[in-house]
C-alpha positions in Angstrom: 0.0 0.0 0.0 1.3 3.4 -1.0 1.1 6.5 1.2 0.8 9.7 -0.8 0.4 13.4 0.1 -1.0 15.7 -2.6 -0.1 19.3 -1.8 -2.4 22.0 -3.2 -1.7 25.7 -2.5 -2.9 27.3 -5.8 -6.6 27.8 -6.6 -6.0 27.0 -10.3 -4.5 23.6 -9.3 -7.5 22.2 -7.3 -9.2 20.5 -10.3 -5.9 19.0 -11.4 -5.4 17.7 -7.8 -8.8 16.1 -8.0 -7.9 14.4 -11.2 -4.5 13.3 -9.8 -6.2 11.7 -6.8 -8.8 9.9 -9.0 -5.9 8.5 -11.1 -4.1 7.3 -8.0 -7.2 5.6 -6.6 -7.8 3.9 -9.9 -4.3 2.5 -10.3 -3.4 2.2 -6.6 -6.8 1.6 -4.9 -5.4 0.6 -1.5 -3.3 3.7 -1.2 -3.5 6.0 1.8 -4.0 9.5 0.4 -3.8 12.8 2.1 -4.5 16.2 0.6 -2.8 19.1 2.3 -4.5 22.4 1.4 -2.8 25.7 2.2 -2.2 29.1 0.7 -4.9 30.7 -1.5 -6.3 27.2 -2.2 -8.0 27.1 1.2 -10.5 29.6 -0.2 -12.0 26.9 -2.4 -12.7 24.5 0.5 -16.2 25.8 0.9 -17.1 25.3 -2.7 -19.5 22.6 -4.0 -16.7 20.9 -5.9 -15.0 19.9 -2.6 -18.3 18.6 -1.2 -18.7 16.5 -4.4 -15.1 15.3 -4.3 -15.2 14.4 -0.6 -18.5 12.6 -0.9 -17.2 10.5 -3.8 -13.8 9.8 -2.0 -14.3 9.4 1.7 -11.1 7.5 2.1 -9.0 10.6 1.2 -8.1 12.7 4.2 -8.3 16.5 3.4 -6.1 18.6 5.8 -6.6 22.4 5.8 -3.9 24.8 7.1 -5.2 26.9 10.0 -2.6 29.6 9.2 -3.9 29.9 5.6 -7.6 29.8 6.7 -6.9 32.7 9.1 -4.9 34.8 6.6 -7.6 34.2 3.9 -10.5 34.8 6.3 -12.1 31.4 5.9 -13.9 30.3 9.1 -13.4 26.7 10.2 -17.2 26.6 10.9 -17.8 27.0 7.1 -15.8 23.8 6.3 -17.2 20.3 5.9 -16.9 18.3 9.1 -14.6 15.8 7.3 -11.9 18.3 6.8 -9.1 18.1 9.3 -7.8 21.5 10.3 -4.1 21.3 11.1 -2.1 24.2 12.7 0.4 24.5 9.8 0.1 22.9 6.3 3.9 22.9 5.8 4.4 21.1 9.1 1.8 18.6 8.1 3.7 18.0 4.8 6.9 17.4 6.7 5.2 15.0 9.1 3.6 13.0 6.3 6.9 12.9 4.3 8.7 11.8 7.5 6.2 8.9 7.7 7.2 7.8 4.2 4.5 9.5 2.1 5.3 10.2 -1.5 4.9 14.0 -2.3 2.8 15.1 -5.3 2.2 18.7 -6.2 -0.1 19.2 -9.3 
């Protein structure tokens, strides 16, 4: 089983990240996949596209950076309950890579 972290910090890369994750799940269905969202990309987390993606892929953990949420004025209460809010996206990336996760950035 592969452990993979997909890092998304750019609004324009969200759809590509969705596609990357779908491809990973198709070819490596037993993978443990994490998506770490920080930077301006956190502003997309309240959109219907995330709701649809997360409903279709409940096995994917979506982590949102609290620092980015704060700086982009996104309230944690506006996020889906499945989203894990982490204090720092970059620290979460380091943790996951330290646990052997392969890093992907669309």
